C-alpha positions in Angstrom: 12.4 24.0 2.1 9.6 21.4 2.1 10.5 17.8 3.2 11.6 15.5 0.4 9.3 12.6 -0.5 11.6 10.1 1.2 11.8 12.0 4.5 8.3 11.2 5.6 8.5 7.5 4.5 11.8 7.2 6.5 10.2 8.8 9.6 7.2 6.5 9.3 9.4 3.4 9.0 11.5 4.5 12.0 8.3 4.6 14.1 7.5 1.0 13.0 4.9 1.9 10.4 4.4 0.1 7.1 3.7 2.4 4.2 1.6 1.1 1.3 3.2 -0.4 -1.9 1.3 0.6 -5.0 4.1 -0.4 -7.4 3.7 -4.2 -7.4 3.3 -5.3 -3.8 -0.1 -4.1 -2.9 -3.9 -4.6 -3.1 -4.2 -2.4 -6.3 -1.8 -4.8 -8.0 -4.1 -7.7 -7.3 -6.8 -5.9 -9.3 -4.3 -5.2 -12.1 -3.4 -9.0 -12.1 -7.1 -9.8 -12.6 -7.2 -7.4 -15.6 -4.1 -8.9 -17.0 -5.4 -12.4 -16.8 -8.7 -11.3 -18.4 -6.9 -9.6 -21.3 -8.2 -6.2 -20.2 -5.2 -4.4 -18.6 -4.3 -1.1 -20.3 -0.9 0.6 -20.4 -2.0 3.2 -17.8 -3.2 0.6 -15.3 -1.0 -0.3 -12.4 1.5 -3.2 -12.8 0.4 -6.7 -11.8 1.3 -8.2 -8.5 5.1 -8.6 -8.2 6.8 -12.0 -7.8 3.9 -14.4 -8.8 5.2 -17.7 -10.0 4.7 -17.7 -13.8 3.2 -21.2 -13.9 0.3 -20.0 -11.7 -0.7 -17.5 -14.4 -0.4 -19.8 -17.4 -3.6 -21.2 -19.0 -6.0 -19.5 -16.6 -9.6 -19.3 -17.7 -11.2 -18.4 -14.4 -10.0 -16.0 -11.7 -11.6 -16.1 -8.3 -10.7 -13.4 -5.8 -12.0 -14.1 -2.3 -11.7 -11.0 -0.1 -12.0 -11.8 3.6 -12.6 -8.4 5.2 -10.2 -7.8 8.0 -8.0 -10.9 7.7 -4.5 -9.6 8.0 -1.3 -11.5 7.3 -0.4 -12.1 10.9 -4.0 -13.1 11.7 -3.9 -15.8 9.0 -0.6 -17.1 10.2 -1.8 -17.4 13.8 -5.0 -19.1 12.7 -3.0 -21.7 10.7 -0.6 -22.4 13.5 -3.5 -22.9 15.9 -5.3 -25.3 13.6 -8.3 -23.1 13.1 -8.2 -23.0 9.3 -7.1 -26.6 8.2 -8.1 -26.2 4.6 -6.1 -22.9 4.2 -3.3 -24.4 6.2 -3.1 -27.2 3.5 -3.0 -24.6 0.8 -0.2 -22.7 2.6 1.7 -26.0 2.9 1.3 -26.4 -0.9 2.6 -22.9 -1.3 5.7 -23.7 0.9 6.7 -26.5 -1.4 5.7 -24.8 -4.6 2.8 -27.2 -5.5 0.6 -25.0 -7.7 0.2 -22.5 -4.9 2.0 -19.4 -3.5 1.8 -17.1 -0.5 2.8 -13.5 -0.9 3.0 -10.9 1.8 1.5 -7.6 0.4 0.2 -4.3 1.7 -3.2 -2.8 1.5 -3.9 0.8 0.5 -3.7 3.8 2.9 -5.8 4.4 4.9 -6.1 0.7 5.7 -9.9 0.6 5.5 -12.7 -1.2 3.7 -14.3 1.8 1.9 -11.0 2.6 0.2 -9.8 -0.9 -0.3 -13.0 -2.4 -1.8 -13.1 0.6 -4.2 -9.5 -0.2 -5.2 -10.1 -3.9 -5.8 -13.1 -3.0 -8.0 -11.3 -0.3 -10.0 -7.6 -1.0 -9.9 -7.1 2.6 -8.8 -5.5 4.0 -5.7 -7.5 6.1 -3.1 -6.1 9.3 -4.4 -7.6 8.5 -7.8 -11.0 7.1 -6.8 -11.6 9.4 -3.9 -13.3 6.9 -1.5 -10.5 7.5 0.9 -11.8 6.8 4.4 -14.8 5.4 6.3 -15.8 8.9 7.5 -15.1 11.6 4.9 -15.9 15.2 4.4 -17.7 15.7 1.1 -18.0 19.2 -0.3 -20.7 17.9 -2.6 -23.1 17.4 0.3 -21.4 19.7 2.9 -21.3 16.9 5.4 -19.2 14.1 6.8 -20.3 10.9 5.0 -20.1 7.3 5.9 -18.6 6.2 2.6 -19.8 2.6 2.4 -23.4 3.8 2.0 -22.6 7.4 1.1 -24.9 8.7 3.7 -24.8 11.1 6.8 -22.1 9.8 9.1 -23.9 10.7 12.3 -26.7 8.3 11.7 -26.7 4.5 11.0 -29.1 4.6 8.1 -29.8 6.6 5.0 -27.9 7.4 1.8 -27.6 10.6 -0.2 -28.7 8.4 -3.1 -32.0 7.6 -1.6 -33.1 10.6 -3.6 -34.0 9.1 -7.0 -32.9 12.3 -8.7 -29.3 11.6 -7.6 -27.5 9.0 -9.7 -24.6 7.5 -7.7 -22.7 6.6 -10.9 -22.2 10.3 -11.5 -20.0 10.4 -8.3 -17.7 7.6 -9.4 -14.4 9.1 -10.4 -12.9 6.1 -12.1 -14.3 3.2 -14.1 -14.6 -0.3 -12.8 -12.5 -3.4 -13.7 -15.8 -5.1 -14.4 -16.5 -2.7 -17.2 -13.0 -3.3 -18.7 -13.4 -7.1 -18.5 -16.8 -7.0 -20.1 -15.6 -4.6 -22.8 -12.9 -7.1 -23.6 -15.4 -10.0 -24.0 -15.1 -11.5 -20.5 -17.6 -12.4 -17.8 -17.5 -10.7 -14.4 -19.5 -11.6 -11.3 -19.8 -10.1 -7.8 -20.7 -12.6 -5.0 -21.8 -10.6 -2.0 -24.6 -10.5 0.7 -27.9 -9.8 -0.9 -28.4 -6.7 1.3 -25.5 -5.1 -0.6 -27.1 -5.4 -4.0 -28.5 -1.8 -4.1 -26.0 -0.2 -1.9 -24.1 2.9 -3.1 -20.7 1.2 -3.4 -22.2 -1.6 -5.6 -24.1 0.9 -7.8 -21.0 3.1 -8.2 -18.2 0.5 -8.7 -19.8 -2.8 -9.7 -22.7 -2.0 -11.9 -21.2 -3.7 -14.9 -20.8 -7.0 -13.0 -23.5 -9.7 -12.7 -24.6 -9.6 -9.1 -24.9 -13.0 -7.4 -26.3 -12.4 -3.9 -26.3 -14.7 -0.9 -28.5 -14.5 2.2 -26.2 -16.2 4.7 -22.4 -16.3 4.7 -22.5 -20.1 4.6 -23.8 -19.8 1.1 -21.0 -17.7 -0.4 -19.0 -20.7 -1.4 -22.1 -22.4 -2.9 -22.5 -19.4 -5.2 -18.9 -19.5 -6.2 -19.1 -23.3 -6.9 -22.2 -22.8 -9.0 -20.6 -20.2 -11.2 -17.5 -22.3 -11.7 -19.4 -25.5 -12.5 -21.9 -23.7 -14.7 -19.5 -21.8 -16.9 -19.7 -22.4 -20.7 -17.1 -24.5 -22.4 -15.3 -21.7 -24.2 -12.2 -19.7 -23.8 -13.9 -16.5 -22.5 -12.2 -15.4 -19.3 -14.4 -15.3 -16.2 -13.8 -13.2 -13.1 -15.5 -13.9 -9.8 -15.2 -11.5 -6.8 -16.5 -13.0 -3.6 -16.7 -11.1 -0.3 -16.7 -12.5 3.3 -17.6 -9.9 6.0 -17.5 -11.8 9.3 -13.8 -11.8 10.2 -13.8 -8.0 10.3 -17.0 -7.8 12.4 -15.7 -10.2 15.1 -12.3 -8.5 15.1 -13.9 -5.1 15.8 -16.1 -6.3 18.6 -14.0 -9.1 20.2 -10.4 -8.4 19.0 -8.3 -10.2 16.3 -6.9 -12.7 18.7 -9.9 -14.2 20.5 -11.9 -17.3 20.1 -14.7 -15.5 18.3 -12.2 -14.5 15.6 -11.0 -18.0 15.3 -14.5 -19.4 15.1 -15.5 -17.0 12.3 -12.3 -17.8 10.4 -13.0 -21.5 10.7 -16.4 -20.8 9.1 -14.6 -19.1 6.2 -12.2 -22.0 5.9 -15.0 -24.6 5.8 -16.8 -22.5 3.2 -13.8 -22.4 0.9 -13.2 -26.1 1.4 -16.7 -27.0 0.3 -16.5 -24.7 -2.7 -13.0 -25.6 -3.9 -11.4 -28.3 -1.8 -12.1 -31.2 -4.2 -10.9 -29.4 -7.3 -7.5 -30.6 -8.7 -5.2 -27.9 -10.0 -6.8 -26.8 -13.2 -7.6 -23.6 -15.2 -8.9 -21.6 -12.2 -6.7 -19.3 -10.2 -8.0 -18.6 -6.7 -6.6 -15.6 -4.8 -7.5 -15.2 -1.1 -6.7 -11.8 0.2 -8.0 -9.1 2.6 -8.7 -5.4 2.5 -6.7 -4.8 5.7 -5.7 -6.4 9.0 -6.6 -5.4 12.6 -4.7 -3.9 15.4 -5.7 -4.9 18.9 -6.9 -1.8 20.8 -7.9 -1.2 24.4 -11.5 0.3 24.5 -10.8 1.8 27.9 -8.1 4.0 26.4 -10.3 5.4 23.6 -9.4 9.1 22.7 -12.7 10.9 22.4 -11.6 13.6 19.9 -15.2 14.4 19.0 -15.8 15.6 22.5 -12.7 17.9 22.5 -14.4 21.2 22.1 -11.2 23.2 22.0 -9.8 21.1 19.1 -13.1 21.4 17.3 -13.1 25.2 17.7 -10.0 25.3 15.5 -11.4 23.3 12.7 -13.2 24.4 9.5 -15.2 21.2 9.1 -16.2 18.4 11.5 -13.6 15.7 12.4 -13.5 12.8 9.9 -11.2 9.9 9.0 -10.7 6.6 10.9 -10.3 5.5 14.5 -6.5 5.2 13.7 -6.1 8.1 11.2 -7.9 11.4 11.9 -8.5 14.0 9.2 -8.6 17.6 10.5 -9.8 20.3 8.1 -8.4 23.6 9.4 -7.1 27.0 8.5 -4.9 27.0 11.6 -2.7 23.9 11.0 0.2 25.0 13.1 -2.0 25.8 16.1 -3.9 22.5 15.7 -0.6 20.5 15.7 0.7 22.4 18.7 -2.5 21.8 20.6 -2.6 18.0 19.8 1.0 17.6 20.9 0.3 19.4 24.2 -3.1 17.8 24.9 -2.1 14.2 23.8 1.6 14.0 24.2 3.2 11.1 22.4 -0.1 9.8 21.1 -0.3 11.0 17.5 2.1 11.0 14.6 1.2 14.2 12.8 1.5 14.6 9.0 0.8 17.6 6.9 -1.5 17.1 4.0 0.9 18.1 1.3 3.6 16.0 2.8 1.4 12.9 2.7 0.4 13.6 -0.9 4.0 14.2 -1.9 5.1 10.9 -0.3 2.5 9.0 -2.3 0.7 7.7 0.8 -2.7 7.9 -1.0 -1.4 6.7 -4.3 -1.0 8.3 -7.6 -2.8 10.7 -10.0 -4.3 14.1 -9.6 -4.4 15.0 -5.9 -7.1 17.7 -6.1 -9.9 15.4 -4.8 -7.7 14.1 -1.9 -6.9 17.7 -0.9 -10.6 18.5 -0.6 -11.4 15.3 1.4 -8.5 14.5 3.8 -7.9 17.9 5.6 -4.8 19.9 6.2 -3.6 17.8 9.2 -3.5 14.0 9.5 -3.2 12.5 13.0 -2.0 8.9 12.8 -2.4 6.6 15.9 -0.3 3.6 16.8 0.1 1.1 19.7 -3.2 0.0 21.3 -5.2 3.2 21.1 -8.0 4.5 18.8 -10.0 7.7 18.5 -13.7 8.4 18.4 -14.1 10.9 15.5 -17.9 10.8 14.9 -20.8 10.0 17.3 -23.2 7.7 15.4 -26.7 8.1 16.6 -25.2 10.0 19.6 -23.1 7.0 20.7 -19.4 6.4 21.1 -18.3 2.9 19.8 -15.6 1.2 21.8 -14.0 -1.6 19.7 -11.3 -4.1 20.6 -9.9 -4.3 17.1 -9.3 -1.3 14.8 -7.7 -0.3 11.5 -7.2 2.6 9.2 -3.7 3.3 10.4 -0.3 2.1 9.3 1.0 -0.4 11.7 2.1 -3.8 10.2 -1.0 -5.5 11.7 -3.2 -3.1 9.8 -1.3 -2.8 6.6 0.0 -6.3 5.8 -2.4 -8.6 3.9 -2.0 -12.1 2.7 -2.2 -13.0 -1.0 -2.7 -16.8 -1.1 -2.8 -18.0 -4.7 -3.6 -21.5 -5.8 -4.8 -23.4 -8.9 -8.1 -25.3 -8.7 
C-alpha cells in the first residue's frame, strides 16, 4: 500500500523540516493578495495571505512588493536585533504594536529556490503548475539540464536556448502572469529590476505584460520605486510595483548568512527602503517586504561531490539536477539508487520517492505531469551544514558558505512585513 499523504509530511516534520504552505501561509498567497487588492483575483487563484489585519487592506491604491532575494525570517530578526537594519526595525516595532504594520512568518515554495519562487510571485502559481521547479532542471524539450533563470545549458555560465530568435520563450510559459491579469482588469503593473535582467528569459516569459523599470546599481532601486509612487496619476486605478533586490542572496552564498558581509548588504537594502519610503505617512500604499527563501549555513569543506560519483551516475537515465540541498535523480533503478546512496552516504540524505512527494503536495497543486518529467524518480534532501555539487559549471565546483533549495526552517521561513505608506 502506498504511503498516505500525511505520512511523508509527518516524517519530514519529525526530522525538523518545514514543509511549504500553499493554502494561505506562503509565498504564492502573497501573489494572490496582490491580485485581490488589484481586483484581479479569480475563483481558481490561490487564497490571499492568511491572517492579514483587515485595516491594512482597506483603501489601498498602490501595492509595492519588495522581494529581497535570500532574506529569510531568522536572518531578518538577527539583523534587527544587531542594529543592522534600523529602518526595518522601526517598521517591525510598528508591527509589534499594531501601528499600520504587521509581521507574518510565512513559508516559501519547495524547492526553496529563486527560479521557482520568482516564477511563483509573478504568476500566483505553485512550482508544480508553472514548471520552473529548480535552479538546475532536466528539460525534455532541449534534452539537457538547464539553468532555469536564463533557460540555458547548465554546464556553462552564459547562453540561453532563447538566443535563437526562432524560439519564443513565451511559448514555454505554462501559466499566465499576474501582470497580465492586473492589466486586463484595468490596473497598472511595473517590474523594478536590474537593467541586465530586462531581456532575460524569466522576464520575457513571466513579466512581459509589466512595464519594465530598470536600474543600473542596486542603490537606485528605491529611487525608481519612489518615482513611480510620486508620479502616479490621481485616479483610482490600482497600481502594482514589484521590486527586486539581489545582493543579500549573493553575499549569503559566498560569505554565509551570519557574517559582516551579509549585515553590510542588508544595511544597504535598509537605507534604500528608508530613502524611498521612510518619510511617507501611512496612506493608500501597502508595502510588502518578503523573500524568495532564506539561507542555511553550510561548510564548504564538507561538500558532497555527487557529480563526481561515477557509480551513482551509472545508475541514472539523465544527468544529476536539482539544488545543492535537494538533488533530483532520474533513474529506472530507483530501489538500487536509494540503496546505494544510503550505503555510500549514510545518514546524509532524506530520500523521497517522486510520487510520494507529489502526493504530499510538496510542489503544490495542479496537474503533476510536468513535475514528473522534470524532478526525477528519486529526490535526495540534505539537512544540517552540508550541500552537494550536482553540476560542474565551466568545469568548476562551487563551494558556498550559504545554501538553499532544501526544507530546513532557515531555508523555508520567509518574512512578510507589511506596512502602510
